[in-house]
N, C-alpha and C positions, 0 to 999 in steps of 0.2 A: 927504511923509507918505502921499499916496496911493501913490505908486510903491512904499512900504515895505509897504502893506497888499496890494497887489497881488503883491509878491513873496512874502509869507507864504501869501497864497491859494494861489499856483501850487506853492510847497513841499509845502504841506499836501495838495493834490491829487496831487502827484508822489509823496509818501510813500503815500498812501492806493493809489495805482495800483501802486507797488512792492510793497506788501503783497499786493494782489491776485494780481500776477503770480507772487510767490513763492509764495503759497498755492497757485496752481494749478500751478506746477512741482512743489512737494511732492507734491501730489495725484497728479501725472501720474507722478512717480518711486514713489511708493507703490503706484500702480494697476499701473505696469510691473513693479515687484517682486513684488507678489502675483500678477499674471499668470504670471511666470516660475516662482514656486512651484507654481501650479496645474498648468503644463505639466510641470513635473518630476514631480509626483505623479501625473499623469494624471486629475486632477479638475477638473470645470469648474465656473465661478461658485460658487465657496465664498466668496471674499472680495468684499463688495459694500458699498456705502453703504445700510445697512438702512432701511426705511421703517416708520413707527409710525402707530398709529390714533391718534385724537384723546385718548385717555387715556394717550399715551406707551408703549403696550405693543406689542411686536413680534407681528405677526400674518402669516398667510399663509406664503408661500414664504419671506419674509424670516426669519420664526422658524426654519423648517427650517434654513436656510442658516447663520443664526447657532448655532444648537444644533450643527450639524456642525462648524463652525469652532472652537467653544469649549468643548465638553462633554469633560472628561477622565474616562475610566473606568479604574477601577483595583480590584483585589482586595485587601481590606485585613482586618487582624485586629484590630480596636480593644480588645477585651479577651477573655480566655479563649482557647478553642480553635477558635472558630467563624470561618470566613472568609465575609466579605460582599463584595457590589459596592458600590462606592463611586462616586459621581458628583459632579463638582466643576465649577463654572461658572467658567471661566478667563478670561471675558471682561469686559466693562465694563458690560454690559446684564443686566437681570432676564430670567429665563425663567419665563414665566407657567405656571400650573397647569391648562392645557388645551390642546387642538388639536395635540397631538404625541404620538407612540409611538416607543418606542426598540425597535429589533429585534435580536436577536442569537442565537447558537448557543452551548449548553454541553451538554458531555457528562456524562451519568450524574449529575447533580447536582441537577435539580429534580423529581424523581419524583413528590412530593406534588402539585405544580402540576400535573404532566401527569395524574395520575390524576383531579384535580378539574376539569381543563381550564382553570381561572383560579382565582387566590386574592387575596383583598384582604390587603395587608401593612399593618395599621393604623398600626403605628409609624412607617412610612415615608410613609404616605398615598399609596401607589400601588398598581396592579394589575399582578399578573403573569399572563400568559396564555400556554397552551401551543397552539401551531398545529399542530404535527406533528412527530414525531422529537425532535430536539434544539434545534428552532427555538421561540423564546420571544419575548415582547415584554413591555414595561414601558410603563405610561402613568400620567398622573396620576389620582388617585381624584376621582371626582365624587359629589356628593351625588344623593339621589333626585329632587331638583328639578332637576338638571342644573346646578348651580353647582359652582365649583371647590372641592374639599377639599383639594387639595395646596397647600402653601405656595408661593409663587413662590420659585424658586432665585436668591438675590441673587449679585451679582459676588464671586467668591473663596469662595463658600460651598460646603459639601459635605453631601451626604445621603448616608445609610447605607441600602441596601436590605436589611432585617432578614429575609433568607431565605436561610439559609446552603446553599450547593451542595456543600460538601465539595470539597476540592481536593487531589487527589493529585499532580498535576504541571501544568506551565504548558501541555501539550498538551491538557488538558481544557477550556481556554478557546479561543475561535477569533477570528480577526481580523475586520476588515470589519462591526464593529456599524454600523447605519445608522439615521436618524431620518426619519420621514415623518408626513404628516397627511392629512385626507380631501381627496382630489382633487390632493395636491400632488406635486411630483417627490421621490423619496426621495434622500437623501444620506449617504454614508459619513462617519462621524466620523473626523476627520484624527488623532485620537490612536488609532485602530484601523486606519487605513489599511494593508493588507498586513502587520499585525503584531498579534500578541495584547496584550491590556491587560496592564499591569505587574502583577506578583505574583511573589511570593518566599516563599510559605507552603507547604512541602511535606512530605511525609513524610521519614522518615529517609534518610540518603544516605551513599555512602562517603565517607571522608576521602582525603586524598591519600595518607596512610600505609596505609590499607586497601588503596588501589588499587596502592601500591608492593609490598606483600606478595604480593598477588595476581598481580601481574606478575614477581615474582621466580623465574622459571621455573628449573628445575636444569638442569645440564649445557648451559651457554649456549652453549659454543664447538663442540658437534657439527655436523657439515655439515648442511646443510638438504636437504630432500627435492628432487629434481631435477625430479620432475613432479608437480603436483596435479591430480586426485587421485591418490593413490599406487598404482603399478602392483602387480600381483599378484607379478611377479617382475622383479627388475632387476639386472644385471650390467654393471658398469662397468669398463673398462679404463683404464690410465694414460694413454694416448696421446690426442690430440686431432686434430681437422681441420677445415678451414674450408670453407664453402659459399658460393661466390662466384658472379656473374652467367654464369659459363660453364657452370654446371650446367644440367641439364633434367630434365623429368619424363617418364617413359615409362609409360604407364597400359594396363592391360588394358582392352579395350573396353567392358566392363561398368562401368568405373569412369571413365569420361570426365568425368562432372560433378566428381568428387573431384579427378581429375588437373588439370583446369583450375582448380578451386578453390585447389590447392596453389600451381601455377605463378603464379597471379595474387597470391597471397601473397608468393612469394619473388621475384616479377618476373623469372622466367625461363620458357623455353620449354616447352611441354607437347606430346607427340607420342605417338601410339598405338604400344604395344609390338608389334613385328612378330615376336616370338617367337624371338629369338636364344638360343640355349643358354647363352652366357657373356653375364653382365652387362656392359653398357657402362660405362666408366669416367664420372666425374662425372655419375651419373644416378641419380635417386631411383626406383626400380622400385615399381610398384603392381601386386599379382600376387594372383591367387586360390591359396588353400591350405587344405586341410582341416586344421584345429588340433584336432581331436578327441583324438588321441594325445599332443598337447602338454600338454593341460590335463588328462588323464586321472588325473595324481597329485594334481590339485587338487579336481576336480569332487565327489568322494564327500563332503568335508566342507564345501564352500563353495557348492555349487549354483550354479556360474557360469553366466552367460549367454553361451555360447561364440559365439552368432551374432553378438553385438556385439564379439566378441575380436578381437585382432590381435597380430601378431608384428613387431617392429621391430629391425632390425639396422643399426647404423652401423659401416660398414667403413673401411678407409684411404681408398679412392676411390669407394665406392658405398655407397648406402642402400636398403633393401629393406623394405618394409611389405607384409605380407600378411595376408589375411583372408578368411573365408568369405562375407562379404557386403560392400556397398557401406558400410554402416553401421559394420562393423567396420574397414574400410580408413580410413573418415573419423575415427574415434577414433584411429587410429594417427598420422594426420596431425596432429591436436591435439596429441599427446604430441612430435611432431618439432617443430612449432612452438613448443611450450613450451621444448624444450632449446634451440632457436636463440634464443631471447629471454633472453640472458644479458647484464646490464648492464656486466659487467666485460670480457667478450670478446664483442662483436657477432659473430653469425652463425658462431660457433665451437662445434663440437659435440665432446663425448667419444666416443670408440668405446664403444659400448654395445650391449647386447641386451635388450629388454624382451619379455615374455609377459604378456599383460593381458587382463582380461575383467571386466565388472561383476558384482557380487552380485545386483543387481535388475535387471529388466527395464524398471520404471517408475521413472525418476528426474525428479521433476517440480518445476515452480514454478507457483504460482498467484498472479496479480495481480486485485485487485478494481477494475476499471477503472470499475465502476458508480457507485460512492461517489463517487470522485474520478478524473476522466479524465486519463491519460496519451496523448500523441499517437502517431502512427503511428511516427515515426521513433525515439521512444524504445522502442517496443517491439521495431523492428528491431535497435536496438543490444542491447537484452536478450536477444534469440536469438542474437545473435553471442557475447555474454557466456556465455550458457548452453552454446553448443557448445563454447567454450573449456575448459570444466571438466565436458564429457560429459553434461550434462543433456539430456534428451530428450522431455520432454513440458512444453508450456506450456497450463497451463489458464487461459483467458481468462473471468472471472468478468464477463460482459458485461452483466447485469441485475440490478437489486435495486430495492428501495423508492424509493432517491434517484437512479435514472438507468437509463436504456436506451440501450446504446452501440453498437448494431449497426444498420445501415440495412436494412429489410425493404421492398423497393420495394412490395409489395402493401399494406402498412399504414404510411403515411408519418407518420401521427400519433405513432407509437412514438418517432421521433426529433424530429418537430416540436414535441411537448410534452414527452415524455419525456427527452430530451437537452438540454432547455433549463431554466435556473433564473433566478428574477428575483422582484421584489417583485409577486406575483400571489397574493394570500392565499387566492382560490377555485381556484386552479391550472387556468385555463381556458387560458391561452396558455403556460405553462410551469409546471414544478414549484418549490416554494418554494426560497429560498436555502439550501441545507442546507450545513453544515459550512464556515461562513464565506465562502460563495461571494460574497456582496455583492448588491446589488438589481438591478444590470443586467448582461446578459452581452454581450460584446463579438461584435457580429454577425460579425466577421470570423474568429473563432475558433470553429470547428465542434468540438462536444464529443461527437462519435461517429465511429465508422469507417464511411466509406462503402463501398459494394461494391467500389470500386476499391482503397480503402486496405486493406481486408481481405483482397483477393487478393494484393495485395503482400506483406502480411504473411504468407499462406500460402506464396507463392514462396520468400520468404527462409527461411521455417522449412523448408520441403522441401530446399532446398540444404545446409542446416545440420543435416538428420536430426533435426529437431525436429517432433514431432506436436502441432498445435494442437487442443486439446479446448476448444470453446467451451461456456460454461454459461449456460442459460437457467433462473433460478431460480424454481421454483414447487413447490407452490401459494402459499407464503408469499413473503415478500421481494418482493412483485409489485406494490407500489402504482405504480410507473411505469407498468407495463402497464395495470393496472386503469383509472387515471386517463386514460391516453391513449385507450383504447376507450370509456371513459365520454364523453369530448369528441368521439370520432369518431360515437358515437351521436346526440349532440346537433346536430352539424354536419349528419349526413344527414337528421335530422328537420327541420331548418330547409330544407334543400333541397327536401325532398318537399313542404312546405308551400308553398314558391315556385312547385314544379312544378304542385301543384294548382291554384294561381291562374292557371297559365298553360295549364292543360288538359291536362298529361301527368303521369304519376305514375311514380317510380322504382320497381324491383322491390320488392314486399311483402316486409318482414322484413330488408332490406338493413342497417337501421341496427342490427339486433340479431345480426347474423351472427357478429360477433367479440366480443360483450359479455362482460364477465368478472365482472359485479357484478350482483346481485339487487336493483333498486332498493326493494324492499319489506323488505329485511334491515335490521332494527334493532338487530343486536348490536353490542355496545361491548366494545372491547378495547384492550389495548396490546400490540404486539409488541416485537420487539428494537428497542433505540434510542429506547423511547417511540414507536413507529410505529404510527399508526391506518391503518386501510384497507389492509392489506398483503397479504390473501388472495385468490386467485382462488376463484371458486366452482365446485367440483367437482360441483355438481349440475345444472349448466347444459350442455346440449349445445353451446352457442356457445363454451364454455370449450375443449372438445376440437377443435372447428373452428379455433379460433385456434392452438391448440398444432400441428395438423397443417400448418398454413399455415407457421408458424415453422421447423418441422423440413424441410419442402418447400423452403423458401427456403434454408436453411442448406446442405442437401445440394446444392442447385444452384449455390450460390455456390462452395462447395468443389470442385465437378466440374471436372475436367480441370486442377486446381492441386494440390491435395492432397485425396485422397478423405477424406471425414468418415467416420472410423471408429469415433468414440466421441462421444456428446453428454451432457453433464453437466445433469442435470434439477434439481439442488439437493435440494429436499425437506425442507429443515431449518427447524426453529424456527417451527412453526405455532403460535400462541399460543392459550391457553386462552380460550374465550368466544368464538371466531369462529365464525360460521355458526349459532350456536344458535337464532337468531329468524330465520332464513332460511326464508320460505315455501316456497321451491323445494325446499331440503334437507328441510324436514319432509314436504312431499308425498312426496318419494323414499323417505324412511325409513319412511313409514306404507306405501308400496308395497312396499318390499323391507326388512322389519324386521331382517334381518341386517347392515344397514349401519349400523345405530344404534351410534354410537362408532366406527366403523370406515370413515368417510368418507376418511380419508387412505389407508387400504389401498386402497380404491376407486379413488381418484384415482391413485395411483402405479402401480396394475395396469394401468389404461387408458393412462397415459401411456407406459409401459414398451412396452406392445402398439403403439402407435402408431409409437414410435421404432424399434422392431424391424421393423415393416413396411417401412421403408426401408433394412433390412439394416444397421442401425447399433446399436453396443453402447451400453448405458446406464451412466451412472456418477452416483453420488450421495453426499451426506453421510451419515453414519451414522443420524443420527435421521430421514433419509428413509425409513428402513425399520424405524422403532422403533413401537412401540405400547405405551401403558399403562405406561412405565418399563422394558419388555424391551430386551435389547441387540438384539435383532433379531427381525423376523417368522419364524416356522417356515418354514425353507427349503422344506419341501413345499407352501406356499401360492405359490410361484413355479415356473413352468414351466421356467425355466433359470437357478437361482442362480449358476451358474459364468459365465453370460453378464453379470453385473451386477458392476461395480467399484464399492467401497464406500471413500470416505475417512473412514477413523476418527481422529476428532479428539479423543475423550476419552481415558480412560484405557486402558492395554493390554490390560485384560482384556476390553473391548468388542472389540476388534481381534481378539483370540485367539477369542472367541465366533463372529463373523461368518466367520473362517476356518473354524473347526471345522465350521459349518453348510454350507460350500461356496463362499460368496462370494469373490471375488477382493478382497483388502484393501490399500489403500494406506495406510501409517502417516503420519497428518497430524497428530501430536500437538500441541494447543494449547500445553502446558505447555513444549514444547521446539523446535517448528517453526512457530509463528506469529510472523512478523516484523514485527507491528504492535506488539509489546511494545518496550520501551525496551532500550537497550545495557546500561544499568546503573541501579541505582536512585537516580535523581537527577531532580529536577524539571524541570531545564533540559533533559534529554533528551526527544525526541518520542517518543510511544507510550502505548498503554493498559496497564492493570494487571490486568485482570479474570481472567486465567489465571495470571499469575506476576509477580513484582515486576520481573524483567529476563530477556532472553535475549541473552547475547553470543555471540561466536564460540566461545569455550572451551566454554561450556555446551551449544552444538550438538555440537561436536566429541565430547563425552564421551557423548553419547546410545548407550546399548547397549540396544535394545528387549528383547532377551530377558531382561535383568537389570534393567530399569527399568521398574516399573508405572506411575510417574508419580504426581504429585500437584501441588496448587496451591502458589503461593509458593516455588517453587524447593526444595521438599523432594522427596526421592527415596524410594520404596517399592520393595523387591523384591516380586514376585507374592505370596510367602507372607505378607510383612509386610502387604502390602496389603489382602489377604483378612482379615486378623485386625484390623488397625487400622481400616480404612474399612468393614469389614462388607459387601464386595462379594459378589454373588449368583453371578457366573460365574468361577469359580476353577478351572477344569479344566485350565489350561496350554494350551500349543499342541499340538495333535494332528495338524494339518495345515500344517506350515510351507511346502509348497509354494503355498499360497494367499496367504501374504504375498509380493505381486509388487513391492512398491516403497514408496519415501517421497517424500513431497511437502511443500516449503516453502510457507507461505502468506502473502502480504502483503495483509491487508486495508486498504482505502482510506480510511477516515474520517479519518486525520490527515495525507494525502499531499496536500498544497495546491501541489505543483510538482514539475517533472521533477527537480530536485536533491533535494527531500524523498524521492522514490521511490528515487533511487540511494543515498542517504544510509540509509535504512532496509535497502536490499536488500545492500549491500556493505560490509564483507567478510564478513558472516555467511553469504552464499551458498556461498563457497569452503568454509566449514567443512561446510555442508550436503551439497556435492557430494562432499567427501571420505566422509562417512557413507554416502551413498546408492550410491557406487561400490565401496568398499573395505571389506571385512570384516577389522577389525584383529585380530591375535592375542589382544590384551588383551580384546577383546569376550566370548571363550570361554574365559577363564582359569578355573582350577579353584579359585581362592581369591580372596578380596577384596583381600588384599594384593598378589598376583601382577596382579590387574586394576588397583588403583590404581597401582602402581609402572610398569607397562607403559603406561598411559594418560597418565602425567605425561612418561614419555620420548617418547612418540609426540608429544604436545602440543608439547612444546619443538622437535622438529624440524619440525613443522608451522608454528609460529607464526614461526620463524626464516625459513622459507621465504617467508611472506607478507612479512615485514619487508624482506627482502633482494631479493625478485625479484618476487613477484604482485602487490603494491599498485603496482609500477611498471607491471606490465602493464595493470594497471586504468586507470592514468593515460593511458598511450599510447591506450587505447580511448576516453578521454574520459569516464570514469565519474567522479563526484564522490563517491567513497565517504567513508564516516565515517572521519575521523581518530582514532586512539585518545587519549583524554585521559591525559596522563602522570601517573605515580605520583612521589612523592618523599618522602623522611623525612630528618629531621635526625639526623645520626650522633652518636656519642659525643663525638666531637671538635668538635662544633657547626658541621658542614659539611653541605651538602645534597647528597644523592645522587639521582639521577633514574633512571626506568626506563620501559619502554613494554610494551604488551600484546604488541607484535610487535618482538622484538629485530632492529635494522637500521632502524627508523623514524627520522626526523630530528628528534631532541629538541634543543628550542632553549629558551633563558632570556633574560629580558630584566632589567635594572637600572633602567629609567627608565619603568616602568609600560607597556610595550608599543611605546614608540616606536621603538626599535632591537632586532634580536634577534641573538643569538650561539648558535653550534651547541654543543651540550654533548657531551663525549666520554666515554663510558662508562669509569669508572675513575679519572676526574679529578674529584672532588667539587668543589662551589663554596663559597666563602667567604660567609658571611651578610653582605650589605652592599647598600645602596640598596633600591630597591623591587622585590624579586624576583618574578617572574611565570615561568610555566612553560607551554609548548605544545608539540604536536608539529606540524611543518609538512609539506606535501606535498614531493614531491622537486623540483617545478618551482619550490617557494616562492610558489604563486600562493594557497594556502589554508593555514589552520592551524585546529587543534582548538579546543575551548573553552579559555579561557586560566584558569589556576588561580594565585592570588596566593599567596604565603608569608604574608601577614599574615591572611588569611582562614582558613588552616588550623593 
């Protein structure tokens, strides 16, 4: 009996021990699993065993960690047309009604909250606060006595935040929502980590059939263009020849850089031309030749930029590229390289003669690195891409409210604070985490161009004949600079106090030397993107000391690499209400009454004078020279209007007005050339909608500025129609066409959260832009609307086929992750499916098993309707594919 009891007791203890061991093993396995998830996501300490207070309520960091792990954020439409934020507790514990705040970004959606600064949303028992720009927070509502008014969120319970942001597309939301509490470490919600909250409530969009009809270009079997952008004159013979490794480049001594560039591309020998009268066999000759007489037959009607022109002749055993300048030679080299990149016959050339020159001297691309940074290597790749398609101006928007991206050695605070983002609500160590950046910045990832980085960009640009035009945006769009100099002031003041205690004092006034803000200014205003504190004070001399130091530094950095020829000074979008309560400005206007209402003119004149002191040209946005709604200041107010370049981004009549007044004008139309708009009107496409619903390659290609005044939302007016319909004031037409010097595509950075997103938004639209900036098509100056329409469609067909069969492959070889076009399809009369693409020659594919396996579609062979049909366009290397379209959803 005793032995049996002992055995039972031992068995019981063994069972308990086994349970403990198994429980410990399970915990260890779970902990290891959670750790691996954390490592995979790059997020630390989310999954923990949470601690409770005596009442069983989560507190402190445990509460923050629990919310980050379990709170789901979605945009929902519970009833009617309004879209709201929904918060769901997907965990097993209750989220209390205090001691946490949820931080997030949203574009153009909570303007009422921004104007009020904060708003109680009674129905949801939460408070929404506006911190700056598109950065907001939600927190539980508290009573006046400090008690929680918010009802705790129970497991699996959802609350709706009854404040509708309006939602045009998914890109108006941002990733990396995060939660924090007083004195606690902020954590990103796992449901939004590197991804936007779920939503599918958008404006109208194209159907697959709409896309099919739009893609159904005429004359599909015409030969594609041999070179993009289209040359002025091209004569192709029937014969061909091959360039192999036995060839060499012989260059005139003035073209040494270009000769070595070409030789490196072809991996052949480069030698200086010794001046033989007969061309050497198997040699590519780069030679000086005056081409004025060659272009004479074209220049009268097309105002060609012959200094960038070239002549390329491919004969049986020799190639000759001639030009008047090294830039012309380089353009000819790019055409030769394009001819050689034929995926069907590698390194094979047709016998051909090309005579070519651009229509415009300014063919530019602007990228806004201030809002969202792209690294140096991405800029280098972009310069190479620009050169391939003969673009020659890189306008780098280096500063804005949300970032300062160029190192200025004298003022390290500009990058120590202005180039950093994080959970710092007072912006003492960094700016706020704008545009979904998240609460922490990786210290290993520098978010600005160092002096060495920038010089490397300049060297690469110089080799590729691309002029870099830096932009320092002012007086508005300057919050990053204003805040950085404010914190510089406080840092020096603190140092002065310490020095006084030690018996030494720093130079008097040093703290204010570069100050951009009047501390006594109580003006309140909202700028673009609901931005506060965005304007440099033009009434303070320290502002001009700051500007002079920036210009001096940039001139110095450019020196001996690529001379700084042009500085873009911004000048745009100064908000109403700024400076009206600045005592410094009020004192200035009292002393100089003529400045009342004219402070912007005063600022711009002084800035332009400073820049000109360094023998640098000034460029500005059109509203940088605007006053009281006028399209331009009177040119007589400027000593040298012809020395100022204006980016005209509104309607064409403003561009005409500036040109007619003597300013140099670059067409930068938002409704045609702003690449931050989506490719098509679909909520799944990245991009903003403020100027137009979409901008695709075809829409850019069809831009004829002489016939298109332009309007919003993809409607088009002629100049006469616009003057009548829109009631415009300046409708005198273009009287000084020589002052339209070029075109610029602009990619603003609010929605660019990665290098991949940058390339997606840039290409292939940049190729269509390059075509229009270089080549004046015959249909642009057609005598009738029908002639223009027919010529444009025929030209687009050839251009689209060139992209589908050749140019997109070139982008892949360069490593560009361009946007793959979404396919169109239709159900034909005999109940079969026909597919097509925006670019004939793209790799159309279909799946019958929901995307598990894919087959290539052959044009002319329609598909029977069976299985779970899905459609996409794949990259030629099969590594990527477009958005997938299901038959069932259309």
